[in-house]
N, C-alpha and C positions, 0 to 999 in steps of 0.2 A: 500217246505214250512217248516219253522222251527216249531217244535212242542212246543217250549218254547216261552214264552212272551219275548219281548226285555229286560225287567227288570230282569227276571230270567236268561236269557242267559248272561247278563252283570255280574250278581252275580257269575254265574258259571265260567266265564272267569277270573274274578278277583281273584278267589281262586286257580288258577294254580300257583304252586311254581316255582321259578327260582333258588333256592338253595336247596341243600340236597334232590334232587329228588331221586327216587328209583334207576334209572340207575346210577346216580352219586355215591350213597352209595355202590352199587355193585362194581363199578370200584375201589373205595377207598379200599374196603375190599380185593379185589383181589391183589392190589398193596401192601397193608400192610402185607398180609399173605406171600408175597414173600420177605419181608424185606425192601421194599422201604419206605422211610420216606418223608413226603411231608407237604406242607402248603396248606390251603384252601382259595379260594376266595381272593387272594392277590390284594388289591385295588390299589397299586402303580404300577401295570403292566397294559398295555392296555387291555381292555376287562374284567378285573378281572377274570383271568382264574380259572376254577373250582378246578384244582389240579396243584400245582407248586412243582416240584422236583428240588430244588436249586442245589443239588450236581451234577445233570446231565444237568443243565441249560435247562430243558424241562418243558413245560406247557401242560396241557391236558384240552381240552374243551369237556364236555359231552353235545352233542347237541341233542335236541329233533328233530326227523325226520320231524314232522309237522311244527314246528316253523322255522327251519333252512333249510328246503327243501332238504332233502336227496334225491338225484336223483335216479330214478328207484326203489323207496321204496314204498311199499303199504301203509305205515303210513303217507306219505307226500301227503295227499289228500287236495283238495281245497274245502272249503264250497260252496254250491250251491247258497246261498244267499249272497248279497253284495260282489260279486266277485271282483269288482274294489277295494274296501277297502282292501280285503284280499291280492290281488296281490301286492298292494302298500305296505302293512305291511310286506309281505314276502320279497319284494325287499329291503326294508330298513334294515331288519335283515341280508340279504345276504351281502349287501354293508358294513354294520357296521362290520360284521365278517371279510370280506376281509381287511378292513382298520386296524383292530386290529391285524390280523395275520401278515400283512406287517410290522407294527410297531414293533411287537415282533421279527420277523425275522431280521429286521434292527439292533436290539440291541443284536443280537447273541443268541436268544432263539430258541430252537427247538419246533415247534408247532405240537401237535398231536390232532386229532379229533376222538372222540368216538361217534358213533351214537347210539341212544337209542335202535334201533333194534339189534345192535351188542351184547348187554348184554344177549341176549337169549342163546348164545353159549359161555359160560364163558371160556371154555378151549381154544377155538380158539382165543378169545379176549386176554386172558392172554399171549398166545404165541406171538401174534402180538405186544402187548404193550412191553413185555420184549425185543423182538428183536429191536424195534424202540427206546426204551429208552437206551439200552446198546450198540446198534450198531451204 
């Protein structure tokens, strides 16, 4: 059973940010410190990628493990109440992500996904991003 009233839970969920989240800011800081220059939340690209590196024709989405269902991640839990609603919501997110990624790939963009749990190990994340952007 949920400890919060439906009104309080709705208020909490409404305050969750979709831009400039802590994981996104960490990724941006890592890239900037390595000399990469980028644009943020470009609306003219499918899915409004969080980070766009035009020089490398690469986009980066920083996904929350909970919202985008990072497989085999402890952060990708499913709430115990209203499970039908949540499963439907998660499926919509996954399908929208697939559609946006396919559209970006079709126009020649390289698509990278950074999961929020990955920012815990910044040195490993930086090595992966550098290899994928430059390679």
